C-alpha positions in Angstrom: 85.6 112.9 67.0 84.8 111.3 70.4 86.9 108.1 69.6 89.9 110.3 68.5 89.5 112.1 72.0 89.5 109.0 73.7 92.4 107.5 71.7 94.4 110.7 72.3 93.9 110.9 76.0 94.9 106.9 76.3 98.0 107.5 74.3 99.0 110.8 76.3 98.4 108.7 79.5 100.6 106.1 78.4 103.4 108.6 77.2 103.0 110.0 80.7 103.5 106.9 82.5 106.2 105.9 80.4 107.9 109.2 80.9 107.7 108.9 84.5 109.0 105.1 84.5 111.7 106.3 82.5 112.9 109.1 84.8 112.7 106.9 87.8 115.0 104.3 86.1 117.4 107.0 85.2 118.2 107.6 88.8 119.2 103.9 89.1 122.8 102.7 88.8 123.3 100.8 85.8 124.1 97.6 87.6 121.4 98.0 89.9 118.5 98.7 87.0 119.8 95.8 85.0 119.3 93.3 87.7 116.0 94.6 88.8 114.8 94.5 85.3 116.3 91.0 84.9 114.1 90.1 87.8 111.0 91.4 86.2 111.9 89.8 83.0 112.0 86.4 84.5 108.4 87.1 85.3 107.5 87.8 82.1 108.7 84.7 80.7 107.9 82.4 83.6 105.4 80.0 83.4 102.6 80.2 86.1 102.0 77.1 88.5 99.0 75.9 90.2 98.2 78.3 93.5 99.4 76.4 96.7 96.5 74.4 98.3 97.4 74.9 101.7 97.1 78.6 101.8 94.0 80.5 101.9 93.2 84.2 101.8 90.2 85.6 103.6 89.6 89.1 101.9 88.3 92.0 103.5 86.4 93.2 100.5 83.8 95.3 98.9 81.4 92.6 99.1 82.0 91.9 102.7 81.4 95.6 103.6 78.2 95.7 101.3 77.1 92.3 103.3 77.9 93.1 107.0 77.1 97.1 106.3 79.8 98.0 108.9 82.4 101.0 108.4 86.1 100.3 108.8 87.5 99.4 111.3 85.2 96.7 112.2 84.3 95.9 115.5 86.9 93.5 117.0 84.4 91.4 118.2 83.6 90.4 114.7 87.2 89.4 114.2 86.8 87.2 117.5 83.9 85.6 115.6 86.0 84.8 112.6 88.8 83.4 114.8 86.6 81.2 116.8 84.8 80.0 113.2 88.2 79.3 111.6 89.6 77.6 114.6 86.3 75.3 114.7 86.8 74.6 111.2 90.1 73.3 111.7 92.5 76.0 110.3 96.3 75.3 111.5 97.3 78.9 111.3 95.4 82.1 111.3 97.4 85.1 110.3 95.7 88.6 110.7 97.6 91.2 108.4 95.7 94.1 110.3 97.7 96.5 112.6 95.5 96.8 115.9 98.0 99.4 117.5 95.3 101.5 119.3 92.9 100.6 121.7 89.0 100.3 120.8 86.0 99.8 123.2 87.5 97.5 125.8 84.8 95.0 125.7 85.8 94.5 122.0 89.5 94.3 122.8 88.7 91.7 125.6 86.5 89.5 122.9 89.3 89.5 120.4 92.0 88.8 123.0 89.8 85.8 124.5 89.4 84.3 121.0 93.1 84.8 120.3 93.7 82.8 123.6 91.0 80.0 122.7 92.6 79.7 119.1 96.6 79.3 120.5 97.3 79.8 116.8 96.9 83.3 115.6 99.9 85.5 114.6 99.2 89.3 114.7 100.6 92.0 112.5 103.5 94.5 113.5 104.9 97.2 111.3 108.0 99.7 111.0 107.3 103.1 110.1 110.0 105.2 108.7 110.1 108.9 109.8 112.2 110.9 107.3 113.3 114.4 108.3 115.9 116.7 106.5 118.2 116.1 109.5 117.4 112.3 110.5 115.7 109.3 109.8 114.0 107.4 112.6 112.4 104.0 112.6 109.2 103.5 115.1 108.1 99.9 115.8 104.1 99.6 115.5 102.8 96.6 117.8 99.4 95.1 118.6 98.3 96.7 121.7 99.1 94.8 125.0 95.7 93.1 125.7 96.0 91.5 122.3 99.8 90.4 122.3 98.5 88.0 125.3 98.5 84.6 123.8 99.3 85.8 120.2 102.6 85.3 118.0 103.7 88.4 116.2 105.5 89.1 113.1 106.5 92.2 110.7 104.3 92.7 107.9 106.4 95.6 106.6 106.8 95.5 103.0 109.9 97.4 101.2 109.5 98.9 97.9 112.6 99.5 95.4 113.4 102.7 94.0 111.1 102.3 91.1 108.5 101.6 93.8 108.1 97.7 93.0 107.9 95.1 95.6 110.6 92.6 95.0 112.4 91.8 98.5 111.9 90.8 101.8 112.3 93.4 104.8 115.8 93.2 106.3 115.4 92.1 109.8 117.2 92.7 112.9 118.6 90.0 115.3 115.8 88.6 117.1 113.1 89.8 114.9 110.6 87.9 112.6 108.8 88.5 109.8 105.0 87.7 109.8 105.4 85.1 107.2 108.2 83.4 109.2 106.2 83.2 112.4 103.2 81.6 110.3 105.7 79.2 108.8 107.3 78.1 112.2 103.9 77.6 113.7 102.3 75.6 110.7 105.5 73.3 110.2 107.9 73.9 113.0 110.6 74.9 110.5 111.7 77.9 108.8 113.8 78.2 105.6 115.7 81.3 106.1 115.7 84.0 103.4 119.1 83.7 102.0 121.2 87.1 101.8 120.2 89.2 99.0 117.2 87.0 97.8 114.0 88.1 96.3 110.5 87.1 96.7 109.5 84.2 94.5 106.0 85.0 93.1 103.6 82.3 92.6 101.9 84.5 89.6 99.9 87.6 89.5 97.3 88.9 91.8 94.5 86.7 92.7 96.6 83.8 92.2 95.8 82.3 95.7 92.5 80.5 96.7 90.7 83.9 98.1 87.4 84.2 99.6 85.3 87.2 100.9 85.3 87.6 104.9 81.6 87.4 105.3 81.5 83.9 103.4 84.4 82.7 106.0 82.0 84.0 108.7 79.5 81.3 107.7 81.3 78.4 106.0 78.6 76.2 106.2 76.4 78.2 104.0 79.1 79.6 101.6 81.9 77.0 101.4 82.5 73.3 100.7 82.8 71.0 103.8 86.1 71.2 105.4 87.3 74.0 103.3 89.9 75.5 106.1 90.9 72.2 107.4 94.7 71.9 107.9 95.1 75.4 106.1 97.0 78.6 106.8 94.5 81.4 106.9 95.4 84.8 106.2 93.1 87.6 106.9 93.6 91.1 105.3 92.3 94.0 102.9 91.6 93.3 99.4 90.0 96.4 98.2 90.5 99.1 95.4 89.5 102.2 97.6 90.6 103.4 101.1 87.7 102.4 103.7 88.9 105.2 105.8 88.0 108.7 104.7 91.3 110.9 105.0 93.6 107.8 105.4 96.0 106.5 103.2 95.2 104.7 100.1 94.4 101.0 99.9 96.9 98.5 100.5 98.0 97.9 97.0 101.7 97.6 95.6 103.6 97.4 92.5 105.0 93.9 91.5 107.1 92.4 88.7 103.7 91.9 86.9 102.9 95.3 86.6 103.6 95.5 82.6 103.2 91.8 82.0 99.7 91.1 83.7 96.5 91.9 82.1 95.1 92.9 85.6 97.8 95.6 85.7 100.3 94.1 88.1 98.9 96.0 91.5 98.7 93.1 94.4 97.0 93.4 97.7 99.7 93.6 100.9 98.0 90.1 102.1 98.8 88.3 99.3 102.4 89.5 99.0 102.4 88.1 102.4 100.7 84.9 101.2 103.7 84.5 98.7 106.3 85.3 101.3 104.6 82.4 103.4 104.9 80.1 100.6 108.5 81.0 99.9 109.4 80.2 103.7 107.1 77.1 103.6 108.8 75.4 100.5 112.6 77.2 100.6 111.7 78.7 97.2 113.4 82.0 96.7 114.7 83.9 93.6 118.6 84.6 94.0 120.2 87.8 93.0 122.1 87.5 89.5 125.4 89.1 91.1 125.2 85.9 93.3 126.0 83.6 90.5 128.9 85.7 89.2 
């Protein structure tokens, strides 16, 4: 009886999810639906390559919360310590996929600002928030506080989702704006492969496809990591957690990808790993072109 109940609930959940997905698809024009699902099919049959060895993710994850015993947001002096350590270990570029839009304690902000200046290779995140009302839609740019912008490079980490809530595209920039991934690539290689008009993200593979270590390990590389682990690498720092670290705030930084139904892990990917895929695209000029452009 218990097994029957479990099976019934499982099939019920699958039916509900399938119904929701079908409903969402029914709202899309046929041509757009075919293109989006064709893109997803590409990843269903695509063979996964080896993860890029020049990009490392430092994950703000559950083990780090346990080891550091600190509530989020962590003191900015801790991020300053991480930057100093990564710079000393030879990291070529350090990208912080964290929005520092509000001041904290002045000494903490100053410590992080000083570390950014010392390193000279730090990219901070800005974002675009959409405020929608029945009468209007407004875009609000969210940037790091002024003291942190001194000596830092800045790029947008905004991740657009398609109408079926899957991430496939780059955020469309206005003139003079740069993506977080573009800024990192330019700092690393002094060149940028521009995103072709209408191009899609070229994913390297499902989630956890990049070399990923915990934040607490990066603070003590001589203890936890091989020698010269960070030397010459692009290092991206961001959240990789399953629950929100702040009560009452929006959920974790997780997004649906084309691997949603083809990956055993479920296809949800952390924002910092999506940024890593974008960096990899810009670095190597690898993009997925829209099918309509071949017609």
